[in-house]
C-alpha positions as CSV (number, residue, x, y, z in Angstrom):
1,X,-23.0,-12.8,-8.1
2,X,-19.6,-11.4,-9.1
3,X,-18.9,-12.4,-12.7
4,X,-15.7,-14.4,-13.3
5,X,-12.5,-12.8,-14.2
6,X,-12.3,-12.7,-18.1
7,X,-9.9,-15.1,-19.8
8,X,-6.6,-13.5,-20.8
9,X,-6.3,-11.4,-17.6
10,X,-2.7,-11.6,-16.3
11,X,-2.1,-13.6,-13.1
12,X,-2.0,-11.5,-10.0
13,X,1.7,-10.8,-9.5
14,X,1.3,-8.5,-6.6
15,X,3.0,-11.0,-4.3
16,X,6.1,-10.4,-6.4
17,X,5.8,-6.6,-5.8
18,X,7.4,-6.8,-2.4
19,X,10.7,-5.8,-0.9
20,X,13.4,-8.5,-0.8
21,X,16.0,-7.0,1.4
22,X,18.4,-10.0,0.9
23,X,18.7,-9.0,-2.8
24,X,18.9,-5.2,-2.2
25,X,21.8,-3.0,-0.9
26,X,20.1,-1.1,1.9
27,X,18.7,1.6,-0.3
28,X,15.8,2.4,2.0
29,X,18.3,2.5,5.0
30,X,20.5,5.1,3.2
31,X,18.7,7.2,0.7
32,X,15.6,8.6,2.5
33,X,15.8,11.1,5.3
34,X,13.8,10.7,8.5
35,X,13.4,12.7,11.7
36,X,13.2,11.6,15.3
37,X,9.5,11.0,16.0
38,X,7.0,8.4,16.9
39,X,8.1,6.5,13.7
40,X,11.9,6.8,14.1
41,X,14.1,6.9,17.2
42,X,16.8,9.1,15.5
43,X,17.4,11.8,13.0
44,X,19.0,10.7,9.7
45,X,19.8,13.0,6.7
46,X,19.2,11.8,3.2
47,X,22.1,9.8,1.7
48,X,23.6,8.8,5.1
49,X,23.4,5.2,6.2
50,X,21.3,4.5,9.3
51,X,23.4,3.8,12.4
52,X,21.9,0.3,12.6
53,X,22.8,-0.7,9.0
54,X,25.7,-3.2,8.9
55,X,27.7,-4.8,6.1
56,X,27.3,-1.9,3.6
57,X,31.0,-1.7,2.8
58,X,31.2,-5.4,2.0
59,X,28.1,-5.6,-0.2
60,X,26.0,-7.4,2.4
61,X,23.8,-4.6,3.8
62,X,21.6,-5.8,6.6
63,X,19.6,-4.1,9.4
64,X,21.2,-4.9,12.7
65,X,17.9,-4.6,14.6
66,X,15.5,-5.8,12.0
67,X,13.8,-8.3,14.4
68,X,13.2,-5.6,17.0
69,X,12.5,-2.5,15.0
70,X,9.2,-1.7,16.7
71,X,10.6,-2.3,20.2
72,X,13.6,-0.1,19.4
73,X,11.5,2.8,18.3
74,X,11.5,2.3,14.5
75,X,7.9,1.4,13.6
76,X,8.2,3.6,10.5
77,X,10.7,1.1,9.0
78,X,8.3,-1.8,9.4
79,X,5.6,0.2,7.5
80,X,7.8,1.2,4.6
81,X,7.6,-1.0,1.5
82,X,9.5,-0.3,-1.8
83,X,7.1,-2.7,-3.6
84,X,10.2,-4.5,-4.9
85,X,11.8,-1.5,-6.4
86,X,15.0,-1.8,-4.3
87,X,16.2,-5.2,-5.5
88,X,15.2,-4.4,-9.1
89,X,17.2,-1.2,-9.2
90,X,20.2,-2.8,-7.6
91,X,20.2,-5.5,-10.2
92,X,19.8,-3.1,-13.1
93,X,22.4,-0.5,-11.9
94,X,25.1,-3.1,-11.5
95,X,27.4,-0.8,-9.6
96,X,29.6,-1.7,-6.7
97,X,27.9,0.5,-4.1
98,X,24.4,1.3,-5.3
99,X,23.4,3.3,-2.2
100,X,26.3,5.7,-2.9
101,X,25.5,6.1,-6.6
102,X,23.8,9.4,-7.5
103,X,22.0,7.8,-10.4
104,X,20.5,5.2,-8.2
105,X,19.5,7.8,-5.6
106,X,17.6,9.8,-8.3
107,X,16.0,6.7,-9.8
108,X,14.9,4.9,-6.6
109,X,11.9,7.2,-5.6
110,X,10.7,7.1,-9.2
111,X,10.9,3.3,-9.5
112,X,9.1,2.9,-6.1
113,X,6.2,5.0,-7.4
114,X,6.0,3.0,-10.6
115,X,6.0,-0.3,-8.7
116,X,3.2,1.0,-6.5
117,X,1.2,1.8,-9.6
118,X,2.0,-1.7,-10.9
119,X,0.4,-3.0,-7.7
120,X,-2.8,-1.0,-8.3
121,X,-3.0,-1.7,-12.0
122,X,-2.4,-5.5,-11.5
123,X,-5.3,-5.5,-9.1
124,X,-7.5,-3.6,-11.6
125,X,-6.6,-6.0,-14.4
126,X,-8.0,-8.9,-12.3
127,X,-11.4,-7.2,-11.7
128,X,-14.4,-8.0,-13.9
129,X,-14.5,-4.9,-16.1
130,X,-16.2,-4.0,-19.4
131,X,-14.0,-4.8,-22.4
132,X,-13.0,-1.2,-23.2
133,X,-12.0,-0.3,-19.7
134,X,-10.2,-3.6,-19.3
135,X,-8.1,-2.7,-22.5
136,X,-7.3,0.7,-21.0
137,X,-6.0,-1.0,-17.8
138,X,-3.9,-3.5,-19.8
139,X,-2.4,-0.7,-21.8
140,X,-1.6,1.3,-18.7
141,X,-0.1,-1.7,-17.1
142,X,2.1,-2.3,-20.1
143,X,3.3,1.4,-20.2
144,X,4.1,1.4,-16.6
145,X,6.1,-1.8,-16.8
146,X,8.1,-0.5,-19.7
147,X,8.9,2.6,-17.8
148,X,9.9,0.6,-14.8
149,X,12.3,-1.5,-16.9
150,X,14.4,1.6,-17.8
151,X,18.0,2.3,-16.8
152,X,18.6,4.5,-13.7
153,X,19.1,7.5,-16.0
154,X,15.9,6.8,-17.9
155,X,14.0,6.3,-14.6
156,X,15.3,9.6,-13.2
157,X,13.9,11.4,-16.3
158,X,10.3,10.0,-15.8
159,X,7.7,12.5,-14.8
160,X,6.3,10.4,-12.0
161,X,3.7,12.9,-11.0
162,X,2.2,12.9,-14.5
163,X,2.2,9.1,-14.7
164,X,0.5,8.9,-11.3
165,X,-2.1,11.5,-12.3
166,X,-3.0,9.6,-15.5
167,X,-3.2,6.3,-13.6
168,X,-5.2,7.8,-10.8
169,X,-7.9,9.0,-13.3
170,X,-8.1,5.5,-14.8
171,X,-8.2,3.8,-11.4
172,X,-11.0,6.2,-10.4
173,X,-13.1,4.9,-13.3
174,X,-12.2,1.3,-12.4
175,X,-13.3,1.9,-8.8
176,X,-16.6,3.4,-9.9
177,X,-17.3,0.4,-12.1
178,X,-16.2,-2.2,-9.5
179,X,-18.4,-0.5,-6.8
180,X,-21.4,0.1,-9.0
181,X,-23.4,-2.8,-7.6
182,X,-22.8,-1.5,-4.1
183,X,-24.2,2.0,-4.7
184,X,-26.2,3.3,-1.8
185,X,-24.1,1.5,0.8
186,X,-21.9,4.4,1.6
187,X,-21.4,8.0,0.7
188,X,-18.4,9.3,-1.3
189,X,-15.9,10.3,1.4
190,X,-12.8,10.9,-0.8
191,X,-10.3,12.9,1.1
192,X,-12.6,13.2,4.2
193,X,-11.1,14.1,7.6
194,X,-12.1,11.1,9.7
195,X,-9.2,11.3,12.1
196,X,-10.2,9.5,15.3
197,X,-13.8,8.9,14.0
198,X,-16.0,6.4,15.7
199,X,-16.8,4.0,12.9
200,X,-17.3,0.9,14.9
201,X,-19.4,-1.7,13.1
202,X,-20.1,0.8,10.3
203,X,-21.5,-0.5,7.0
204,X,-19.0,1.0,4.6
205,X,-19.5,-1.5,1.8
206,X,-18.9,0.1,-1.6
207,X,-17.9,3.5,-0.1
208,X,-15.1,5.6,-1.5
209,X,-12.6,6.4,1.2
210,X,-9.9,7.2,-1.3
211,X,-7.3,9.5,0.2
212,X,-9.4,9.8,3.4
213,X,-7.6,10.6,6.7
214,X,-8.5,7.7,9.0
215,X,-5.6,8.2,11.5
216,X,-6.6,6.6,14.8
217,X,-10.2,5.9,13.6
218,X,-12.1,3.2,15.3
219,X,-13.1,0.7,12.6
220,X,-13.5,-2.3,14.8
221,X,-15.9,-4.8,13.2
222,X,-16.6,-2.4,10.3
223,X,-17.6,-3.9,6.9
224,X,-15.2,-2.5,4.3
225,X,-15.9,-5.1,1.5
226,X,-15.5,-3.5,-1.9
227,X,-14.5,-0.2,-0.3
228,X,-12.0,2.0,-2.2
229,X,-9.1,2.6,0.1
230,X,-6.5,3.9,-2.4
231,X,-4.2,6.3,-0.5
232,X,-6.3,6.3,2.7
233,X,-4.2,7.1,5.7
234,X,-4.8,4.2,8.1
235,X,-2.0,5.0,10.6
236,X,-3.1,3.6,14.1
237,X,-6.6,2.9,12.7
238,X,-8.2,0.1,14.7
239,X,-9.2,-2.6,12.2
240,X,-9.7,-5.4,14.8
241,X,-12.5,-7.6,13.6
242,X,-13.0,-5.5,10.4
243,X,-13.9,-7.2,7.1
244,X,-11.6,-5.9,4.3
245,X,-12.1,-8.8,1.9
246,X,-12.5,-7.3,-1.6
247,X,-11.4,-3.9,-0.4
248,X,-10.0,-2.0,-3.4
249,X,-6.4,-0.8,-3.8
250,X,-5.3,-1.7,-0.2
251,X,-1.5,-2.0,0.2
252,X,0.9,-3.6,2.7
253,X,2.1,-0.3,4.1
254,X,-1.5,0.7,4.9
255,X,-2.2,-2.5,6.7
256,X,1.1,-2.5,8.6
257,X,0.4,1.0,9.8
258,X,-3.0,0.0,11.3
259,X,-4.0,-2.2,14.2
260,X,-5.6,-5.5,13.6
261,X,-6.1,-8.9,15.2
262,X,-7.0,-12.5,14.4
263,X,-10.5,-11.4,13.4
264,X,-9.4,-8.9,10.8
265,X,-10.1,-10.2,7.3
266,X,-7.8,-9.1,4.5
267,X,-7.8,-9.4,0.7
268,X,-6.0,-12.5,-0.5
269,X,-2.9,-10.7,-1.8
270,X,-2.0,-9.3,1.6
271,X,-0.3,-11.0,4.5
272,X,-1.2,-10.4,8.1
273,X,1.5,-8.1,9.7
274,X,3.7,-10.0,12.1
275,X,3.0,-7.5,14.9
276,X,-0.8,-8.0,14.9
277,X,-1.9,-10.3,17.7
278,X,-3.4,-13.6,16.5
279,X,-6.1,-13.8,19.2
280,X,-9.8,-13.6,18.9
281,X,-11.3,-10.2,18.0
282,X,-12.4,-7.8,20.7
283,X,-16.2,-7.2,20.6
284,X,-17.3,-3.6,20.4
285,X,-20.6,-4.4,22.1
286,X,-22.4,-2.6,19.3
287,X,-24.7,-4.4,16.8
288,X,-23.6,-4.0,13.1
289,X,-26.2,-2.1,11.1
290,X,-28.3,-4.2,8.7
291,X,-28.4,-2.6,5.2
292,X,-28.5,1.1,4.5
293,X,-25.7,3.3,5.7
294,X,-24.0,3.2,9.0
295,X,-21.4,5.1,11.0
296,X,-19.9,8.4,10.0
297,X,-19.8,7.5,6.4
298,X,-23.6,7.4,6.4
299,X,-24.1,10.9,7.8
């Protein structure tokens, strides 16, 4: 039985770490560059507003095709998530045209990374961990929040790579601890090339798929409970019928980039993407392994 979350652990605030476009100024529609591809229908250089962005000059930036982004060839926009960094930076910068401000442009990618770390650390803080490790997570969460509260100039000066590296090492130890009772259920496949792999009904409970390449992998009906998915590339991965309850360090962008259905089970902090069908799962016709290791992760 999983022990209860210790008293004093902060409430899960990950639902607040989400983009609120109504309180932003179109930062993600102006600052990043993107190239015509399967993800974007047009080329756009960094710093230039997307052709579909409206209202930028009057302080009411809105996407003119937001309801039809996928149909219009912009699935990459539906996958991107600033984790709430956009609206926070706009409020802090307090300038008339944030998307045209050099300080905001330099600070935005840093704050987005810090907010992503806040997502992971907030999840870690809610896990049943030994006291010493729990204190380390709380300290890292506090440090990251203080960095994220800085001015645009202070944010631009943050060494985001160093902050991510330190947090990554800590989250690795958190993952090892959280998955300890699941050992033997899956091999360590960190960074593994599993592009297009047949993992239907695979027993991946407790496995580490951190940073694994799962692009186009068939994970229908797979058991991914307590699986570490931090940084795993799930673009076009088939998660129909898969069980991801309790999966560690899974984010909205990862889920939005994958395929799912009404049978896909997600962790409580994640919403089902609007483009996923709500119908019954499609059976793979293959029995799920009972115990031991299954699928490519067991080889």
